[in-house]
Wavefront OBJ file of the C-alpha trace (Angstrom):
o trace
v 0.000 0.000 0.000
v 1.127 3.549 -0.797
v 0.116 6.911 0.680
v -1.389 7.721 -2.719
v -4.113 5.108 -2.109
v -5.378 6.695 1.115
v -7.234 9.694 -0.322
v -4.758 12.410 0.664
v -4.425 15.551 -1.432
v -1.756 15.727 -4.168
v -0.031 18.541 -2.247
v 0.368 16.362 0.849
v 1.580 13.456 -1.252
v 4.248 15.720 -2.772
v 5.232 16.881 0.733
v 5.584 13.253 1.843
v 7.621 12.414 -1.240
v 10.035 15.257 -0.464
v 10.554 13.637 2.938
v 11.196 10.258 1.313
v 7.944 8.779 2.653
v 5.968 6.560 0.280
v 4.557 3.651 2.269
v 2.321 4.183 5.330
v 2.773 2.241 8.531
v -0.032 0.005 9.790
v -1.555 2.642 12.046
v -1.359 5.242 9.276
v -3.005 3.003 6.688
v -5.919 2.302 9.054
v -6.332 5.686 10.745
v -6.047 8.065 7.779
v -9.109 6.786 5.844
v -11.179 6.625 9.062
v -10.313 10.216 9.973
v -10.862 11.510 6.439
v -14.322 9.927 6.586
v -15.107 12.070 9.645
v -15.109 9.297 12.250
v -14.084 9.693 15.848
v -11.067 7.422 16.281
v -9.244 5.719 19.120
v -5.937 4.183 18.042
v -3.390 2.167 19.956
v -0.041 1.444 18.323
v 3.439 0.878 19.636
v 5.927 3.683 20.077
v 7.712 4.702 16.902
v 4.854 3.492 14.685
v 4.115 6.873 13.092
v 1.118 8.035 15.116
v 1.875 11.739 14.572
v 1.458 11.446 10.803
v -1.515 9.117 11.306
v -3.521 12.032 12.707
v -1.479 14.916 11.274
v -1.939 14.088 7.576
v -5.756 13.851 7.584
v -5.936 16.886 9.894
v -3.987 19.025 7.434
v -5.894 17.571 4.466
v -9.233 18.579 5.979
v -8.075 22.070 6.975
v -6.604 22.720 3.530
v -9.755 21.581 1.746
v -12.191 23.475 3.993
v -11.528 27.250 4.124
v -11.809 28.831 7.569
v -15.106 30.532 8.393
v -13.383 32.799 10.906
v -9.589 33.106 10.620
v -9.262 34.196 14.253
v -10.593 30.954 15.672
v -8.766 27.681 16.268
v -9.966 24.948 13.908
v -7.891 22.034 15.230
v -6.480 21.390 18.693
v -3.773 18.851 19.529
v -3.295 18.253 23.261
v -0.090 16.650 24.545
v 1.189 15.965 28.075
v 4.694 17.489 27.847
v 6.448 20.539 26.425
v 8.923 18.415 24.493
v 6.175 16.460 22.770
v 4.393 19.719 21.897
v 7.546 20.988 20.177
v 8.053 17.692 18.364
v 4.466 17.395 17.100
v 4.400 21.063 16.093
v 7.587 20.643 14.086
v 6.211 17.588 12.254
v 2.993 19.395 11.319
v 4.816 22.546 10.206
v 7.177 20.547 7.987
v 4.141 19.341 6.046
v 2.036 22.511 6.227
v 4.865 24.707 4.946
v 4.813 22.780 1.659
v 1.094 23.227 1.029
v -0.266 25.923 -1.312
v -2.816 26.936 1.338
v -1.601 28.907 4.331
v -2.148 26.914 7.536
v -0.868 28.575 10.686
v 0.307 26.240 13.453
v 0.987 27.537 16.963
v 2.812 25.571 19.672
v 2.187 26.624 23.274
v 3.331 25.216 26.611
v 4.141 26.310 30.120
v 7.490 26.986 31.729
v 8.144 30.035 29.532
v 6.679 33.528 29.341
v 3.108 33.607 28.077
v 3.489 37.013 26.373
v 5.350 35.874 23.213
v 2.791 33.104 22.779
v -0.051 35.601 23.059
v 1.617 37.887 20.504
v 2.086 34.964 18.116
v -1.654 34.308 18.257
v -2.598 37.782 17.049
v -4.522 37.484 13.831
v -5.618 33.971 14.738
v -4.249 30.502 14.136
v -5.562 27.342 12.481
v -3.933 24.671 14.636
v -2.827 24.810 18.251
v -0.516 22.165 19.698
v -0.625 22.660 23.448
v -0.176 21.348 26.942
v -3.451 21.667 28.876
v -2.374 24.140 31.573
v -0.909 26.737 29.238
v -3.860 26.434 26.872
v -6.253 27.268 29.719
v -4.073 30.276 30.601
v -4.321 31.552 27.022
v -8.085 31.102 26.993
v -8.290 33.008 30.286
v -6.312 35.871 28.689
v -8.677 35.885 25.669
v -5.734 35.075 23.407
v -7.728 32.445 21.533
v -11.176 30.892 21.234
v -12.046 27.207 21.021
v -15.683 27.810 20.099
v -15.167 26.839 16.447
v -12.744 23.943 16.916
v -13.619 21.157 14.488
v -11.011 18.565 15.446
v -9.579 17.518 18.809
v -6.553 15.241 19.049
v -5.245 13.742 22.276
v -1.691 12.534 21.654
v -0.485 10.184 24.409
v -4.163 10.071 25.305
v -3.788 7.677 28.219
v -1.558 10.156 30.026
v -3.953 13.039 29.363
v -6.891 11.002 30.626
v -5.296 10.012 33.918
v -5.803 11.820 37.217
v -2.923 14.219 36.698
v -4.684 15.998 33.815
v -8.310 15.063 34.436
v -9.502 18.399 35.847
v -7.774 20.498 33.168
v -8.984 18.222 30.391
v -12.611 18.416 31.488
v -12.411 22.213 31.670
v -11.074 22.300 28.116
v -13.708 19.894 26.826
v -16.337 22.249 28.199
v -14.950 25.009 25.971
v -15.162 22.947 22.785
v -18.243 22.598 20.600
v -20.222 19.391 21.102
v -20.128 18.704 17.370
v -16.495 17.950 16.642
v -14.269 15.091 15.535
v -12.177 13.599 18.336
v -9.059 11.477 17.839
v -7.298 9.655 20.693
v -3.849 8.149 20.049
v -1.473 6.326 22.379
v 0.804 3.317 22.666
v -1.093 2.048 25.720
v -4.607 2.233 27.119
v -5.265 0.762 30.543
v -8.802 -0.713 30.743
v -10.151 2.108 32.924
v -8.614 4.745 30.658
v -9.946 3.024 27.541
v -13.443 2.981 29.044
v -13.197 6.702 29.802
v -11.971 7.422 26.278
v -14.892 5.565 24.737
v -17.336 7.505 26.894
v -16.020 10.757 25.393
v -16.234 9.687 21.748
v -19.131 9.141 19.357
v -19.191 5.615 17.882
v -15.419 5.666 17.428
v -13.487 3.576 14.972
v -11.176 1.496 17.139
v -7.734 0.696 15.795
v -5.474 -1.805 17.550
v -2.181 -2.196 15.760
v 0.234 -4.921 16.690
v 3.677 -4.562 15.258
v 4.350 -6.395 12.010
v 7.680 -8.144 11.602
v 8.899 -5.154 9.601
v 7.645 -2.563 12.105
v 8.373 -4.420 15.351
v 11.121 -2.554 17.195
v 14.390 -4.450 17.483
v 14.878 -4.057 21.242
v 16.904 -6.521 23.285
v 15.605 -6.566 26.854
v 17.859 -7.512 29.758
v 17.441 -7.537 33.526
v 20.357 -7.272 35.929
v 20.086 -8.386 39.544
v 21.912 -5.843 41.699
v 21.672 -4.584 45.254
v 19.921 -1.207 45.227
v 22.815 0.741 46.857
v 25.167 -0.379 44.057
v 23.050 0.648 41.078
v 24.999 3.842 40.360
v 28.306 1.967 40.467
v 26.896 -0.655 38.113
v 25.571 2.003 35.756
v 28.965 3.681 35.641
v 30.646 0.318 35.016
v 28.304 -0.626 32.153
v 28.669 2.750 30.449
v 32.450 2.479 30.582
v 32.877 -1.248 29.931
v 30.550 -1.304 26.918
v 31.505 2.165 25.665
v 27.885 3.261 25.407
v 27.849 6.483 23.408
v 24.420 7.714 24.550
v 22.260 6.403 27.370
v 18.820 7.471 28.589
v 18.417 6.449 32.235
v 15.018 6.469 33.947
v 14.665 7.150 37.659
v 11.625 7.550 39.893
v 12.069 11.102 41.192
v 13.523 14.502 40.336
v 15.823 14.219 43.357
v 17.199 10.894 42.117
v 17.823 12.407 38.678
v 19.953 15.146 40.225
v 21.846 12.783 42.544
v 22.683 10.127 39.944
v 23.722 12.723 37.360
v 25.986 14.396 39.925
v 27.650 11.083 40.827
v 28.289 10.265 37.181
v 29.810 13.691 36.571
v 32.157 13.134 39.524
v 33.213 9.933 37.761
v 33.954 12.027 34.643
v 30.928 10.808 32.705
v 29.103 13.758 31.175
v 25.557 13.443 32.484
v 22.631 15.817 33.012
v 19.288 15.463 34.818
v 16.002 15.955 32.964
v 12.816 16.591 34.924
v 9.866 18.933 35.303
v 11.489 21.424 37.672
v 14.152 22.465 35.176
v 13.589 25.646 33.193
v 12.404 25.201 29.625
v 15.693 26.617 28.399
v 17.654 24.019 30.362
v 15.412 21.167 29.222
v 15.746 22.229 25.589
v 19.517 22.495 25.921
v 19.815 19.035 27.498
v 17.794 17.453 24.692
v 19.679 19.361 22.002
v 23.044 18.280 23.408
v 21.856 14.702 23.823
v 20.505 14.426 20.270
v 23.742 15.892 18.914
v 25.843 13.442 21.006
v 27.463 16.307 22.897
v 25.979 14.761 26.035
v 26.493 11.104 26.904
v 23.926 10.356 29.616
v 20.552 11.846 30.511
v 19.003 10.880 33.864
v 15.282 11.421 33.438
v 11.949 11.016 35.152
v 9.003 9.518 33.270
v 8.288 12.830 31.568
v 10.924 11.726 29.027
v 9.143 8.436 28.318
v 6.356 10.000 26.250
v 6.748 10.829 22.604
v 10.398 11.876 22.539
v 11.977 10.816 19.267
v 15.736 10.600 19.684
v 17.287 9.138 16.557
v 19.706 6.249 16.996
v 19.474 6.089 20.784
v 21.249 2.797 21.517
v 20.491 2.185 25.207
v 17.742 2.794 27.748
v 18.282 1.868 31.401
v 15.559 1.448 34.000
v 17.582 2.477 37.054
v 14.267 2.518 38.935
v 11.520 0.309 37.578
v 8.454 2.178 36.288
v 5.371 2.229 38.480
v 3.161 0.727 35.787
v 3.660 -1.833 33.053
v 2.386 0.719 30.523
v 5.197 3.093 31.477
v 7.652 0.255 30.847
v 6.439 0.144 27.241
v 6.839 3.891 26.796
v 10.295 3.923 28.390
v 11.925 1.187 26.356
v 10.248 2.562 23.233
v 12.739 5.445 23.249
v 15.293 3.028 21.753
v 14.997 0.707 18.752
v 13.271 3.365 16.637
v 13.192 3.809 12.852
v 14.624 0.359 12.185
v 17.595 0.765 14.536
v 18.522 -1.904 17.097
v 18.267 -0.962 20.759
v 19.025 -2.292 24.214
v 16.800 -1.889 27.279
v 18.363 -2.804 30.624
v 16.403 -2.980 33.886
v 18.013 -3.008 37.317
v 16.216 -5.412 39.652
v 16.869 -5.695 43.383
v 15.404 -7.723 46.197
v 12.590 -5.281 46.896
v 11.606 -4.773 43.226
v 11.764 -8.319 41.872
v 8.055 -9.004 42.455
v 7.182 -5.817 40.570
v 9.448 -6.774 37.671
v 7.754 -10.173 37.478
v 4.409 -8.367 37.265
v 5.697 -6.245 34.370
v 6.854 -9.439 32.652
v 3.455 -11.054 33.147
v 1.531 -8.047 31.823
v 3.635 -7.972 28.654
v 4.042 -11.714 28.171
v 7.806 -11.495 28.653
v 10.377 -13.853 30.105
v 13.533 -11.862 30.809
v 16.093 -13.898 32.781
v 17.907 -12.143 35.599
v 21.621 -11.786 35.020
v 24.497 -10.813 37.266
v 27.462 -8.698 36.243
v 30.826 -9.868 37.551
v 31.903 -7.762 40.509
v 28.313 -6.747 41.291
v 26.973 -10.020 42.646
v 24.057 -9.275 44.989
v 24.073 -10.156 48.669
v 20.454 -9.182 49.328
v 17.706 -11.717 48.679
v 14.083 -11.139 47.834
v 11.968 -10.610 50.980
v 9.955 -13.517 52.321
v 6.579 -13.483 54.008
v 7.179 -14.093 57.705
v 3.883 -15.702 58.593
v 1.622 -12.818 57.664
v -1.690 -14.621 57.985
v -3.566 -11.734 56.329
v -1.677 -12.164 53.047
v -2.853 -14.824 50.588
v -0.307 -17.567 50.005
v -0.085 -16.657 46.328
v 0.997 -13.146 47.325
v 3.928 -14.291 49.457
v 7.145 -13.078 47.767
v 9.264 -15.951 46.499
v 12.880 -15.802 45.461
v 13.343 -17.332 41.989
v 16.026 -19.732 43.275
v 13.730 -21.185 45.888
v 11.001 -23.787 45.748
v 7.488 -23.234 47.036
v 8.317 -23.783 50.714
v 7.592 -20.357 52.165
v 5.291 -20.369 55.179
v 5.771 -24.074 56.100
v 7.496 -24.343 59.445
v 10.617 -26.479 59.334
v 10.854 -26.418 55.539
v 11.735 -22.786 54.956
v 15.345 -22.561 53.677
v 17.926 -21.218 56.063
v 19.990 -18.158 55.203
v 22.871 -20.427 54.136
v 20.538 -22.466 51.949
v 19.347 -19.292 50.275
v 22.833 -18.041 49.615
v 23.898 -21.400 48.169
v 20.835 -21.482 45.921
v 21.448 -17.907 44.877
v 25.066 -18.580 43.994
v 24.096 -21.644 41.978
v 21.376 -19.840 40.051
v 23.045 -16.545 39.328
v 26.194 -17.345 37.418
v 28.242 -14.199 36.855
v 27.953 -12.761 33.382
v 29.936 -10.147 31.513
v 26.696 -8.960 29.895
v 24.673 -6.943 29.131
l 1 2 3 4 5 6 7 8 9 10 11 12 13 14 15 16 17 18 19 20 21 22 23 24 25 26 27 28 29 30 31 32 33 34 35 36 37 38 39 40 41 42 43 44 45 46 47 48 49 50 51 52 53 54 55 56 57 58 59 60 61 62 63 64 65 66 67 68 69 70 71 72 73 74 75 76 77 78 79 80 81 82 83 84 85 86 87 88 89 90 91 92 93 94 95 96 97 98 99 100 101 102 103 104 105 106 107 108 109 110 111 112 113 114 115 116 117 118 119 120 121 122 123 124 125 126 127 128 129 130 131 132 133 134 135 136 137 138 139 140 141 142 143 144 145 146 147 148 149 150 151 152 153 154 155 156 157 158 159 160 161 162 163 164 165 166 167 168 169 170 171 172 173 174 175 176 177 178 179 180 181 182 183 184 185 186 187 188 189 190 191 192 193 194 195 196 197 198 199 200 201 202 203 204 205 206 207 208 209 210 211 212 213 214 215 216 217 218 219 220 221 222 223 224 225 226 227 228 229 230 231 232 233 234 235 236 237 238 239 240 241 242 243 244 245 246 247 248 249 250 251 252 253 254 255 256 257 258 259 260 261 262 263 264 265 266 267 268 269 270 271 272 273 274 275 276 277 278 279 280 281 282 283 284 285 286 287 288 289 290 291 292 293 294 295 296 297 298 299 300 301 302 303 304 305 306 307 308 309 310 311 312 313 314 315 316 317 318 319 320 321 322 323 324 325 326 327 328 329 330 331 332 333 334 335 336 337 338 339 340 341 342 343 344 345 346 347 348 349 350 351 352 353 354 355 356 357 358 359 360 361 362 363 364 365 366 367 368 369 370 371 372 373 374 375 376 377 378 379 380 381 382 383 384 385 386 387 388 389 390 391 392 393 394 395 396 397 398 399 400 401 402 403 404 405 406 407 408 409 410 411 412 413 414 415 416 417 418 419 420 421 422 423 424 425 426 427 428 429 430 431 432
C-alpha cells in the first residue's frame, strides 16, 4: 500500500515524497481513511509506529480543503502531556504545512516560559494549536484564543492526558469545545479504565489496535540485571564504561534521584545531566539538544521523558528505577529501537523490586532472565513473608532460586541455603 491510495491531497503526497515517505505504517493506513471519513477514532499502536502522521496528515488535508469561516478561531487542537512532545508534534505538522499551497498557521504553546510571546504569536488567529493543557487554559483566560469553532480535537499520548494528573484540566477544556467535533485519541497504551473513559467521550469511534508487524516491530533486546539497590549507580557507571555506550537514557523515579545520579556520574567524569519537570524550559531544551547531537552522553530522566520523545539512533535505555506501571515500561523502552535501529533496554532489579518486575513481565508476556554482572553479585535476597496470615499464600514473595516452601514451618530454607541457591542460580555474566 502507498500513501497515494489513502485519499490524501496531491499537495500532501508531494510533501511526503520530499521527505522520502511513500509507504504508510499500519496505524497510518488504518487511521487516515477513518479520519478523512469524519469518524471519531481511538488508536493504539506501539511507540515509533508513526502516530503523529496518522492524525497529522488527515488533519492538514481537511483544513486545507475546507476554508476557515473565521480566521481568528482555532480549527484544530492537539493536546499533549509534555512541552517536548508539543515541540516535536508542532515541528512535524509545520514541515508538512509549509509545503502546502494553502496557508495553515500552526501555533505551539506550553508552560514553563513567558506567556506574552505566545499571546503575541496568536494575534490574527491561528488554524492549529498544539498545546499542553495548563498553558492552553491560561491563554483562553487571557482571551488570546477561542475554542468555540474547533472542528477537530486530538489527544496525543491520550492515556496520560486522561489520567488523574490531567483530568480536571482536560474536562475544563472539553467544556470550551463545541459538542459537534471530531475527536481522535492516540497512544501506545490504554489501561482498561482509561480506555473505558476514552470511549465515553467519543461518538461511535473507529477502534484501531495495531500490533507490530515483523517489519515494524522494534528491534529491542531486553535484559534484567540483579543488583543490590545501593550499588546501582556503580553498576551504571561500570556498564557505560565497559561497553563504551555512546548515549544512554536512564530512567529514575524522582527529580531528586535524577539530580543525585547525574551528579555522581559527573564526579566519575561521565558527562551526564538530569532531565525533569522542575528544570527551566531553556535548560530542558539544551539538554535534549546536546543529547541528540551526542554532545551529552547520559541523561538521567523522570518519566516525563518516556512520552513521545523521538531521539534518533538512541542505543540504550536503562531502567535504574523500575516504572510504576507496566504501561510506562512500554513507553520507556520505546525510546530506543526506533526507525529500524537496534536498541538495548536494561532494567536493574533488586530484592525489593523483583516481584514488581515479574508483574511487568506477566503483563507484557515477557520472560527476561535475571543476570548478574561480575563484581556486582548481589548479597540481598528477595523478601519472604514471615507468617503474615492476612496475606494470601499466592501473594507471598518468592525468590526465583527457591522452591514453594515459604510459610511451612521447618521447611523454609535457612539463610545459608538461600545463599547457596542464589550462587548456583546466578552465574556471573559479563553482559549486558
